[in-house]
MIDREN-666352 format. One record per atom (N, C-alpha, C): residue in one letter; atom name; y, z, x. Coordinates in Angstrom, 2 decimals. Example, Ala and Ser with C-alpha at 12.3 -4.5 7.8 and 13.67 -1.06 7.14 Angstrom:
BEGIN
<r residuo="A" atomo="N" yy="-5.69" zz="7.80" xx="13.19"/>
<r residuo="A" atomo="CA" yy="-4.50" zz="7.80" xx="12.30"/>
<r residuo="A" atomo="C" yy="-3.30" zz="7.80" xx="13.20"/>
<r residuo="S" atomo="N" yy="-2.25" zz="7.08" xx="12.85"/>
<r residuo="S" atomo="CA" yy="-1.06" zz="7.14" xx="13.67"/>
<r residuo="S" atomo="C" yy="0.03" zz="7.87" xx="12.90"/>
END
This chain:
BEGIN
<r residuo="M" atomo="N" yy="2.58" zz="11.54" xx="-10.82"/>
<r residuo="M" atomo="CA" yy="3.65" zz="11.45" xx="-9.86"/>
<r residuo="M" atomo="C" yy="3.80" zz="10.02" xx="-9.40"/>
<r residuo="R" atomo="N" yy="5.01" zz="9.57" xx="-9.16"/>
<r residuo="R" atomo="CA" yy="5.28" zz="8.19" xx="-8.74"/>
<r residuo="R" atomo="C" yy="5.40" zz="8.18" xx="-7.20"/>
<r residuo="Y" atomo="N" yy="4.77" zz="7.16" xx="-6.60"/>
<r residuo="Y" atomo="CA" yy="4.80" zz="6.92" xx="-5.17"/>
<r residuo="Y" atomo="C" yy="5.28" zz="5.50" xx="-4.93"/>
<r residuo="E" atomo="N" yy="6.18" zz="5.35" xx="-3.95"/>
<r residuo="E" atomo="CA" yy="6.71" zz="4.03" xx="-3.61"/>
<r residuo="E" atomo="C" yy="6.73" zz="3.89" xx="-2.10"/>
<r residuo="Y" atomo="N" yy="6.14" zz="2.81" xx="-1.63"/>
<r residuo="Y" atomo="CA" yy="6.11" zz="2.50" xx="-0.20"/>
<r residuo="Y" atomo="C" yy="6.36" zz="1.01" xx="0.00"/>
<r residuo="P" atomo="N" yy="7.00" zz="0.65" xx="1.13"/>
<r residuo="P" atomo="CA" yy="7.18" zz="-0.77" xx="1.40"/>
<r residuo="P" atomo="C" yy="5.88" zz="-1.35" xx="1.96"/>
<r residuo="A" atomo="N" yy="5.58" zz="-2.52" xx="1.54"/>
<r residuo="A" atomo="CA" yy="4.36" zz="-3.22" xx="1.98"/>
<r residuo="A" atomo="C" yy="4.69" zz="-4.16" xx="3.14"/>
<r residuo="T" atomo="N" yy="3.79" zz="-4.17" xx="4.16"/>
<r residuo="T" atomo="CA" yy="3.95" zz="-5.09" xx="5.25"/>
<r residuo="T" atomo="C" yy="2.96" zz="-6.23" xx="5.01"/>
<r residuo="L" atomo="N" yy="3.47" zz="-7.45" xx="5.04"/>
<r residuo="L" atomo="CA" yy="2.65" zz="-8.67" xx="4.87"/>
<r residuo="L" atomo="C" yy="2.62" zz="-9.41" xx="6.18"/>
<r residuo="E" atomo="N" yy="1.38" zz="-9.77" xx="6.59"/>
<r residuo="E" atomo="CA" yy="1.22" zz="-10.56" xx="7.83"/>
<r residuo="E" atomo="C" yy="0.34" zz="-11.74" xx="7.59"/>
<r residuo="P" atomo="N" yy="0.89" zz="-12.96" xx="7.84"/>
<r residuo="P" atomo="CA" yy="0.03" zz="-14.15" xx="7.75"/>
<r residuo="P" atomo="C" yy="-1.02" zz="-14.13" xx="8.85"/>
<r residuo="E" atomo="N" yy="-2.21" zz="-14.56" xx="8.53"/>
<r residuo="E" atomo="CA" yy="-3.32" zz="-14.52" xx="9.50"/>
<r residuo="E" atomo="C" yy="-3.82" zz="-15.95" xx="9.75"/>
<r residuo="H" atomo="N" yy="-4.61" zz="-16.10" xx="10.82"/>
<r residuo="H" atomo="CA" yy="-5.23" zz="-17.40" xx="11.06"/>
<r residuo="H" atomo="C" yy="-6.13" zz="-17.69" xx="9.89"/>
<r residuo="G" atomo="N" yy="-6.21" zz="-18.91" xx="9.51"/>
<r residuo="G" atomo="CA" yy="-7.06" zz="-19.30" xx="8.37"/>
<r residuo="G" atomo="C" yy="-6.29" zz="-19.32" xx="7.08"/>
<r residuo="G" atomo="N" yy="-5.02" zz="-18.92" xx="7.13"/>
<r residuo="G" atomo="CA" yy="-4.16" zz="-19.05" xx="5.94"/>
<r residuo="G" atomo="C" yy="-4.02" zz="-17.85" xx="5.06"/>
<r residuo="H" atomo="N" yy="-4.86" zz="-16.82" xx="5.20"/>
<r residuo="H" atomo="CA" yy="-4.76" zz="-15.70" xx="4.29"/>
<r residuo="H" atomo="C" yy="-3.64" zz="-14.74" xx="4.78"/>
<r residuo="V" atomo="N" yy="-3.30" zz="-13.77" xx="3.92"/>
<r residuo="V" atomo="CA" yy="-2.24" zz="-12.84" xx="4.21"/>
<r residuo="V" atomo="C" yy="-2.76" zz="-11.40" xx="4.13"/>
<r residuo="T" atomo="N" yy="-2.57" zz="-10.65" xx="5.16"/>
<r residuo="T" atomo="CA" yy="-2.98" zz="-9.23" xx="5.18"/>
<r residuo="T" atomo="C" yy="-1.82" zz="-8.37" xx="4.72"/>
<r residuo="L" atomo="N" yy="-2.12" zz="-7.31" xx="3.97"/>
<r residuo="L" atomo="CA" yy="-1.10" zz="-6.40" xx="3.48"/>
<r residuo="L" atomo="C" yy="-1.56" zz="-4.98" xx="3.75"/>
<r residuo="Y" atomo="N" yy="-0.58" zz="-4.16" xx="4.28"/>
<r residuo="Y" atomo="CA" yy="-0.87" zz="-2.75" xx="4.51"/>
<r residuo="Y" atomo="C" yy="0.40" zz="-1.95" xx="4.34"/>
<r residuo="F" atomo="N" yy="0.25" zz="-0.64" xx="4.30"/>
<r residuo="F" atomo="CA" yy="1.37" zz="0.29" xx="4.18"/>
<r residuo="F" atomo="C" yy="1.45" zz="1.11" xx="5.45"/>
<r residuo="E" atomo="N" yy="2.54" zz="1.03" xx="6.14"/>
<r residuo="E" atomo="CA" yy="2.76" zz="1.78" xx="7.39"/>
<r residuo="E" atomo="C" yy="2.54" zz="3.26" xx="7.15"/>
<r residuo="G" atomo="N" yy="1.62" zz="3.85" xx="7.94"/>
<r residuo="G" atomo="CA" yy="1.35" zz="5.27" xx="7.86"/>
<r residuo="G" atomo="C" yy="0.28" zz="5.68" xx="6.87"/>
<r residuo="L" atomo="N" yy="-0.21" zz="4.70" xx="6.08"/>
<r residuo="L" atomo="CA" yy="-1.25" zz="4.99" xx="5.08"/>
<r residuo="L" atomo="C" yy="-2.52" zz="4.25" xx="5.47"/>
<r residuo="P" atomo="N" yy="-3.68" zz="4.83" xx="5.09"/>
<r residuo="P" atomo="CA" yy="-4.93" zz="4.17" xx="5.44"/>
<r residuo="P" atomo="C" yy="-5.18" zz="2.93" xx="4.54"/>
<r residuo="G" atomo="N" yy="-5.95" zz="2.01" xx="5.10"/>
<r residuo="G" atomo="CA" yy="-6.41" zz="0.88" xx="4.30"/>
<r residuo="G" atomo="C" yy="-5.60" zz="-0.40" xx="4.52"/>
<r residuo="V" atomo="N" yy="-6.22" zz="-1.46" xx="4.08"/>
<r residuo="V" atomo="CA" yy="-5.64" zz="-2.79" xx="4.17"/>
<r residuo="V" atomo="C" yy="-6.21" zz="-3.63" xx="3.03"/>
<r residuo="T" atomo="N" yy="-5.45" zz="-4.62" xx="2.61"/>
<r residuo="T" atomo="CA" yy="-5.97" zz="-5.59" xx="1.63"/>
<r residuo="T" atomo="C" yy="-5.47" zz="-6.95" xx="2.07"/>
<r residuo="W" atomo="N" yy="-5.87" zz="-7.96" xx="1.35"/>
<r residuo="W" atomo="CA" yy="-5.45" zz="-9.32" xx="1.70"/>
<r residuo="W" atomo="C" yy="-5.54" zz="-10.24" xx="0.50"/>
<r residuo="G" atomo="N" yy="-5.01" zz="-11.40" xx="0.68"/>
<r residuo="G" atomo="CA" yy="-5.12" zz="-12.45" xx="-0.35"/>
<r residuo="G" atomo="C" yy="-5.04" zz="-13.82" xx="0.29"/>
<r residuo="E" atomo="N" yy="-5.42" zz="-14.78" xx="-0.46"/>
<r residuo="E" atomo="CA" yy="-5.32" zz="-16.19" xx="0.02"/>
<r residuo="E" atomo="C" yy="-3.85" zz="-16.60" xx="0.17"/>
<r residuo="T" atomo="N" yy="-2.98" zz="-15.95" xx="-0.62"/>
<r residuo="T" atomo="CA" yy="-1.55" zz="-16.20" xx="-0.57"/>
<r residuo="T" atomo="C" yy="-0.81" zz="-14.85" xx="-0.58"/>
<r residuo="E" atomo="N" yy="0.48" zz="-14.88" xx="-0.28"/>
<r residuo="E" atomo="CA" yy="1.27" zz="-13.68" xx="-0.34"/>
<r residuo="E" atomo="C" yy="1.27" zz="-13.06" xx="-1.74"/>
<r residuo="E" atomo="N" yy="1.36" zz="-13.89" xx="-2.74"/>
<r residuo="E" atomo="CA" yy="1.36" zz="-13.44" xx="-4.12"/>
<r residuo="E" atomo="C" yy="0.06" zz="-12.73" xx="-4.45"/>
<r residuo="Q" atomo="N" yy="-1.05" zz="-13.25" xx="-3.99"/>
<r residuo="Q" atomo="CA" yy="-2.37" zz="-12.66" xx="-4.26"/>
<r residuo="Q" atomo="C" yy="-2.50" zz="-11.31" xx="-3.54"/>
<r residuo="A" atomo="N" yy="-2.00" zz="-11.26" xx="-2.30"/>
<r residuo="A" atomo="CA" yy="-2.04" zz="-9.95" xx="-1.58"/>
<r residuo="A" atomo="C" yy="-1.19" zz="-8.94" xx="-2.28"/>
<r residuo="L" atomo="N" yy="-0.05" zz="-9.32" xx="-2.80"/>
<r residuo="L" atomo="CA" yy="0.82" zz="-8.39" xx="-3.54"/>
<r residuo="L" atomo="C" yy="0.16" zz="-7.91" xx="-4.83"/>
<r residuo="E" atomo="N" yy="-0.68" zz="-8.75" xx="-5.43"/>
<r residuo="E" atomo="CA" yy="-1.42" zz="-8.34" xx="-6.65"/>
<r residuo="E" atomo="C" yy="-2.36" zz="-7.20" xx="-6.33"/>
<r residuo="H" atomo="N" yy="-2.91" zz="-7.14" xx="-5.13"/>
<r residuo="H" atomo="CA" yy="-3.86" zz="-6.10" xx="-4.71"/>
<r residuo="H" atomo="C" yy="-3.14" zz="-4.85" xx="-4.18"/>
<r residuo="A" atomo="N" yy="-1.83" zz="-4.95" xx="-3.93"/>
<r residuo="A" atomo="CA" yy="-1.11" zz="-3.86" xx="-3.26"/>
<r residuo="A" atomo="C" yy="-1.09" zz="-2.55" xx="-4.04"/>
<r residuo="K" atomo="N" yy="-0.93" zz="-2.62" xx="-5.34"/>
<r residuo="K" atomo="CA" yy="-0.82" zz="-1.40" xx="-6.16"/>
<r residuo="K" atomo="C" yy="-2.13" zz="-0.62" xx="-6.09"/>
<r residuo="D" atomo="N" yy="-3.26" zz="-1.30" xx="-6.15"/>
<r residuo="D" atomo="CA" yy="-4.56" zz="-0.62" xx="-6.04"/>
<r residuo="D" atomo="C" yy="-4.74" zz="0.01" xx="-4.67"/>
<r residuo="L" atomo="N" yy="-4.35" zz="-0.71" xx="-3.62"/>
<r residuo="L" atomo="CA" yy="-4.45" zz="-0.16" xx="-2.26"/>
<r residuo="L" atomo="C" yy="-3.59" zz="1.10" xx="-2.14"/>
<r residuo="L" atomo="N" yy="-2.34" zz="1.05" xx="-2.64"/>
<r residuo="L" atomo="CA" yy="-1.46" zz="2.19" xx="-2.53"/>
<r residuo="L" atomo="C" yy="-2.07" zz="3.39" xx="-3.27"/>
<r residuo="A" atomo="N" yy="-2.53" zz="3.20" xx="-4.48"/>
<r residuo="A" atomo="CA" yy="-3.11" zz="4.28" xx="-5.26"/>
<r residuo="A" atomo="C" yy="-4.33" zz="4.88" xx="-4.53"/>
<r residuo="T" atomo="N" yy="-5.18" zz="4.02" xx="-3.98"/>
<r residuo="T" atomo="CA" yy="-6.37" zz="4.51" xx="-3.29"/>
<r residuo="T" atomo="C" yy="-5.99" zz="5.28" xx="-2.04"/>
<r residuo="A" atomo="N" yy="-5.05" zz="4.78" xx="-1.27"/>
<r residuo="A" atomo="CA" yy="-4.65" zz="5.44" xx="-0.04"/>
<r residuo="A" atomo="C" yy="-4.05" zz="6.79" xx="-0.32"/>
<r residuo="V" atomo="N" yy="-3.16" zz="6.91" xx="-1.30"/>
<r residuo="V" atomo="CA" yy="-2.51" zz="8.16" xx="-1.62"/>
<r residuo="V" atomo="C" yy="-3.57" zz="9.16" xx="-2.16"/>
<r residuo="E" atomo="N" yy="-4.45" zz="8.72" xx="-3.04"/>
<r residuo="E" atomo="CA" yy="-5.51" zz="9.58" xx="-3.57"/>
<r residuo="E" atomo="C" yy="-6.42" zz="10.10" xx="-2.45"/>
<r residuo="M" atomo="N" yy="-6.75" zz="9.26" xx="-1.49"/>
<r residuo="M" atomo="CA" yy="-7.61" zz="9.67" xx="-0.38"/>
<r residuo="M" atomo="C" yy="-6.96" zz="10.79" xx="0.41"/>
<r residuo="L" atomo="N" yy="-5.69" zz="10.63" xx="0.75"/>
<r residuo="L" atomo="CA" yy="-4.99" zz="11.65" xx="1.54"/>
<r residuo="L" atomo="C" yy="-4.88" zz="12.96" xx="0.75"/>
<r residuo="I" atomo="N" yy="-4.56" zz="12.86" xx="-0.51"/>
<r residuo="I" atomo="CA" yy="-4.46" zz="14.07" xx="-1.35"/>
<r residuo="I" atomo="C" yy="-5.82" zz="14.78" xx="-1.41"/>
<r residuo="E" atomo="N" yy="-6.87" zz="14.04" xx="-1.71"/>
<r residuo="E" atomo="CA" yy="-8.22" zz="14.65" xx="-1.80"/>
<r residuo="E" atomo="C" yy="-8.65" zz="15.28" xx="-0.49"/>
<r residuo="D" atomo="N" yy="-8.25" zz="14.69" xx="0.63"/>
<r residuo="D" atomo="CA" yy="-8.62" zz="15.23" xx="1.95"/>
<r residuo="D" atomo="C" yy="-7.67" zz="16.35" xx="2.42"/>
<r residuo="G" atomo="N" yy="-6.70" zz="16.67" xx="1.61"/>
<r residuo="G" atomo="CA" yy="-5.74" zz="17.70" xx="1.98"/>
<r residuo="G" atomo="C" yy="-4.77" zz="17.30" xx="3.10"/>
<r residuo="E" atomo="N" yy="-4.66" zz="16.02" xx="3.31"/>
<r residuo="E" atomo="CA" yy="-3.79" zz="15.50" xx="4.35"/>
<r residuo="E" atomo="C" yy="-2.36" zz="15.34" xx="3.81"/>
<r residuo="P" atomo="N" yy="-1.34" zz="15.52" xx="4.66"/>
<r residuo="P" atomo="CA" yy="0.01" zz="15.30" xx="4.18"/>
<r residuo="P" atomo="C" yy="0.30" zz="13.82" xx="3.98"/>
<r residuo="L" atomo="N" yy="1.13" zz="13.53" xx="2.98"/>
<r residuo="L" atomo="CA" yy="1.55" zz="12.13" xx="2.76"/>
<r residuo="L" atomo="C" yy="2.75" zz="11.87" xx="3.63"/>
<r residuo="P" atomo="N" yy="2.71" zz="10.81" xx="4.42"/>
<r residuo="P" atomo="CA" yy="3.88" zz="10.48" xx="5.24"/>
<r residuo="P" atomo="C" yy="5.06" zz="10.04" xx="4.34"/>
<r residuo="A" atomo="N" yy="6.27" zz="10.29" xx="4.79"/>
<r residuo="A" atomo="CA" yy="7.43" zz="9.80" xx="4.06"/>
<r residuo="A" atomo="C" yy="7.44" zz="8.29" xx="4.15"/>
<r residuo="P" atomo="N" yy="7.82" zz="7.62" xx="3.05"/>
<r residuo="P" atomo="CA" yy="7.92" zz="6.15" xx="3.15"/>
<r residuo="P" atomo="C" yy="8.94" zz="5.74" xx="4.19"/>
<r residuo="P" atomo="N" yy="8.62" zz="4.76" xx="4.99"/>
<r residuo="P" atomo="CA" yy="9.59" zz="4.27" xx="5.99"/>
<r residuo="P" atomo="C" yy="10.64" zz="3.41" xx="5.28"/>
<r residuo="P" atomo="N" yy="11.74" zz="3.09" xx="5.95"/>
<r residuo="P" atomo="CA" yy="12.73" zz="2.17" xx="5.38"/>
<r residuo="P" atomo="C" yy="12.08" zz="0.81" xx="5.07"/>
<r residuo="A" atomo="N" yy="12.51" zz="0.20" xx="4.01"/>
<r residuo="A" atomo="CA" yy="11.93" zz="-1.08" xx="3.59"/>
<r residuo="A" atomo="C" yy="12.31" zz="-2.25" xx="4.52"/>
<r residuo="F" atomo="N" yy="13.54" zz="-2.28" xx="4.97"/>
<r residuo="F" atomo="CA" yy="14.01" zz="-3.38" xx="5.80"/>
<r residuo="F" atomo="C" yy="13.62" zz="-4.72" xx="5.23"/>
<r residuo="G" atomo="N" yy="13.80" zz="-4.92" xx="3.93"/>
<r residuo="G" atomo="CA" yy="13.53" zz="-6.18" xx="3.29"/>
<r residuo="G" atomo="C" yy="12.12" zz="-6.40" xx="2.81"/>
<r residuo="R" atomo="N" yy="11.24" zz="-5.47" xx="3.11"/>
<r residuo="R" atomo="CA" yy="9.85" zz="-5.60" xx="2.66"/>
<r residuo="R" atomo="C" yy="9.76" zz="-5.27" xx="1.16"/>
<r residuo="P" atomo="N" yy="8.77" zz="-5.82" xx="0.45"/>
<r residuo="P" atomo="CA" yy="8.64" zz="-5.49" xx="-0.95"/>
<r residuo="P" atomo="C" yy="8.21" zz="-4.03" xx="-1.17"/>
<r residuo="I" atomo="N" yy="8.80" zz="-3.38" xx="-2.12"/>
<r residuo="I" atomo="CA" yy="8.43" zz="-1.98" xx="-2.45"/>
<r residuo="I" atomo="C" yy="7.39" zz="-2.00" xx="-3.53"/>
<r residuo="I" atomo="N" yy="6.30" zz="-1.32" xx="-3.29"/>
<r residuo="I" atomo="CA" yy="5.19" zz="-1.23" xx="-4.24"/>
<r residuo="I" atomo="C" yy="5.18" zz="0.20" xx="-4.78"/>
<r residuo="S" atomo="N" yy="4.98" zz="0.34" xx="-6.07"/>
<r residuo="S" atomo="CA" yy="4.96" zz="1.68" xx="-6.67"/>
<r residuo="S" atomo="C" yy="3.70" zz="1.85" xx="-7.48"/>
<r residuo="T" atomo="N" yy="3.27" zz="3.10" xx="-7.57"/>
<r residuo="T" atomo="CA" yy="2.12" zz="3.44" xx="-8.39"/>
<r residuo="T" atomo="C" yy="2.35" zz="4.85" xx="-8.96"/>
<r residuo="V" atomo="N" yy="1.79" zz="5.13" xx="-10.08"/>
<r residuo="V" atomo="CA" yy="1.91" zz="6.43" xx="-10.73"/>
<r residuo="V" atomo="C" yy="0.49" zz="7.00" xx="-10.78"/>
<r residuo="L" atomo="N" yy="0.33" zz="8.19" xx="-10.24"/>
<r residuo="L" atomo="CA" yy="-0.94" zz="8.90" xx="-10.30"/>
<r residuo="L" atomo="C" yy="-0.84" zz="10.11" xx="-11.18"/>
<r residuo="K" atomo="N" yy="-1.83" zz="10.26" xx="-12.01"/>
<r residuo="K" atomo="CA" yy="-1.87" zz="11.46" xx="-12.88"/>
<r residuo="K" atomo="C" yy="-2.28" zz="12.66" xx="-12.06"/>
<r residuo="P" atomo="N" yy="-1.73" zz="13.82" xx="-12.27"/>
<r residuo="P" atomo="CA" yy="-2.13" zz="15.04" xx="-11.54"/>
<r residuo="P" atomo="C" yy="-3.60" zz="15.34" xx="-11.84"/>
<r residuo="S" atomo="N" yy="-4.33" zz="15.73" xx="-10.82"/>
<r residuo="S" atomo="CA" yy="-5.73" zz="16.14" xx="-11.03"/>
<r residuo="S" atomo="C" yy="-5.77" zz="17.56" xx="-11.49"/>
<r residuo="R" atomo="N" yy="-6.77" zz="17.87" xx="-12.28"/>
<r residuo="R" atomo="CA" yy="-6.85" zz="19.24" xx="-12.85"/>
<r residuo="R" atomo="C" yy="-7.96" zz="19.98" xx="-12.21"/>
END
């Protein structure tokens, strides 16, 4: 199944950039915005898998409002 969520990027002190998905667990970062975005797909997949495994509902993706949309495809578990 395909999942798409907008990513929130926040510059931090020291120059790195934090990235997270509103309503989903976890956070990642990079030395640059591009590097943080490279980690975003793994974070999204991990967050969605955690919620599914825990039997928690997945929140609906919020409006993007100009934020980058990250997508991942997860194979159904058997």
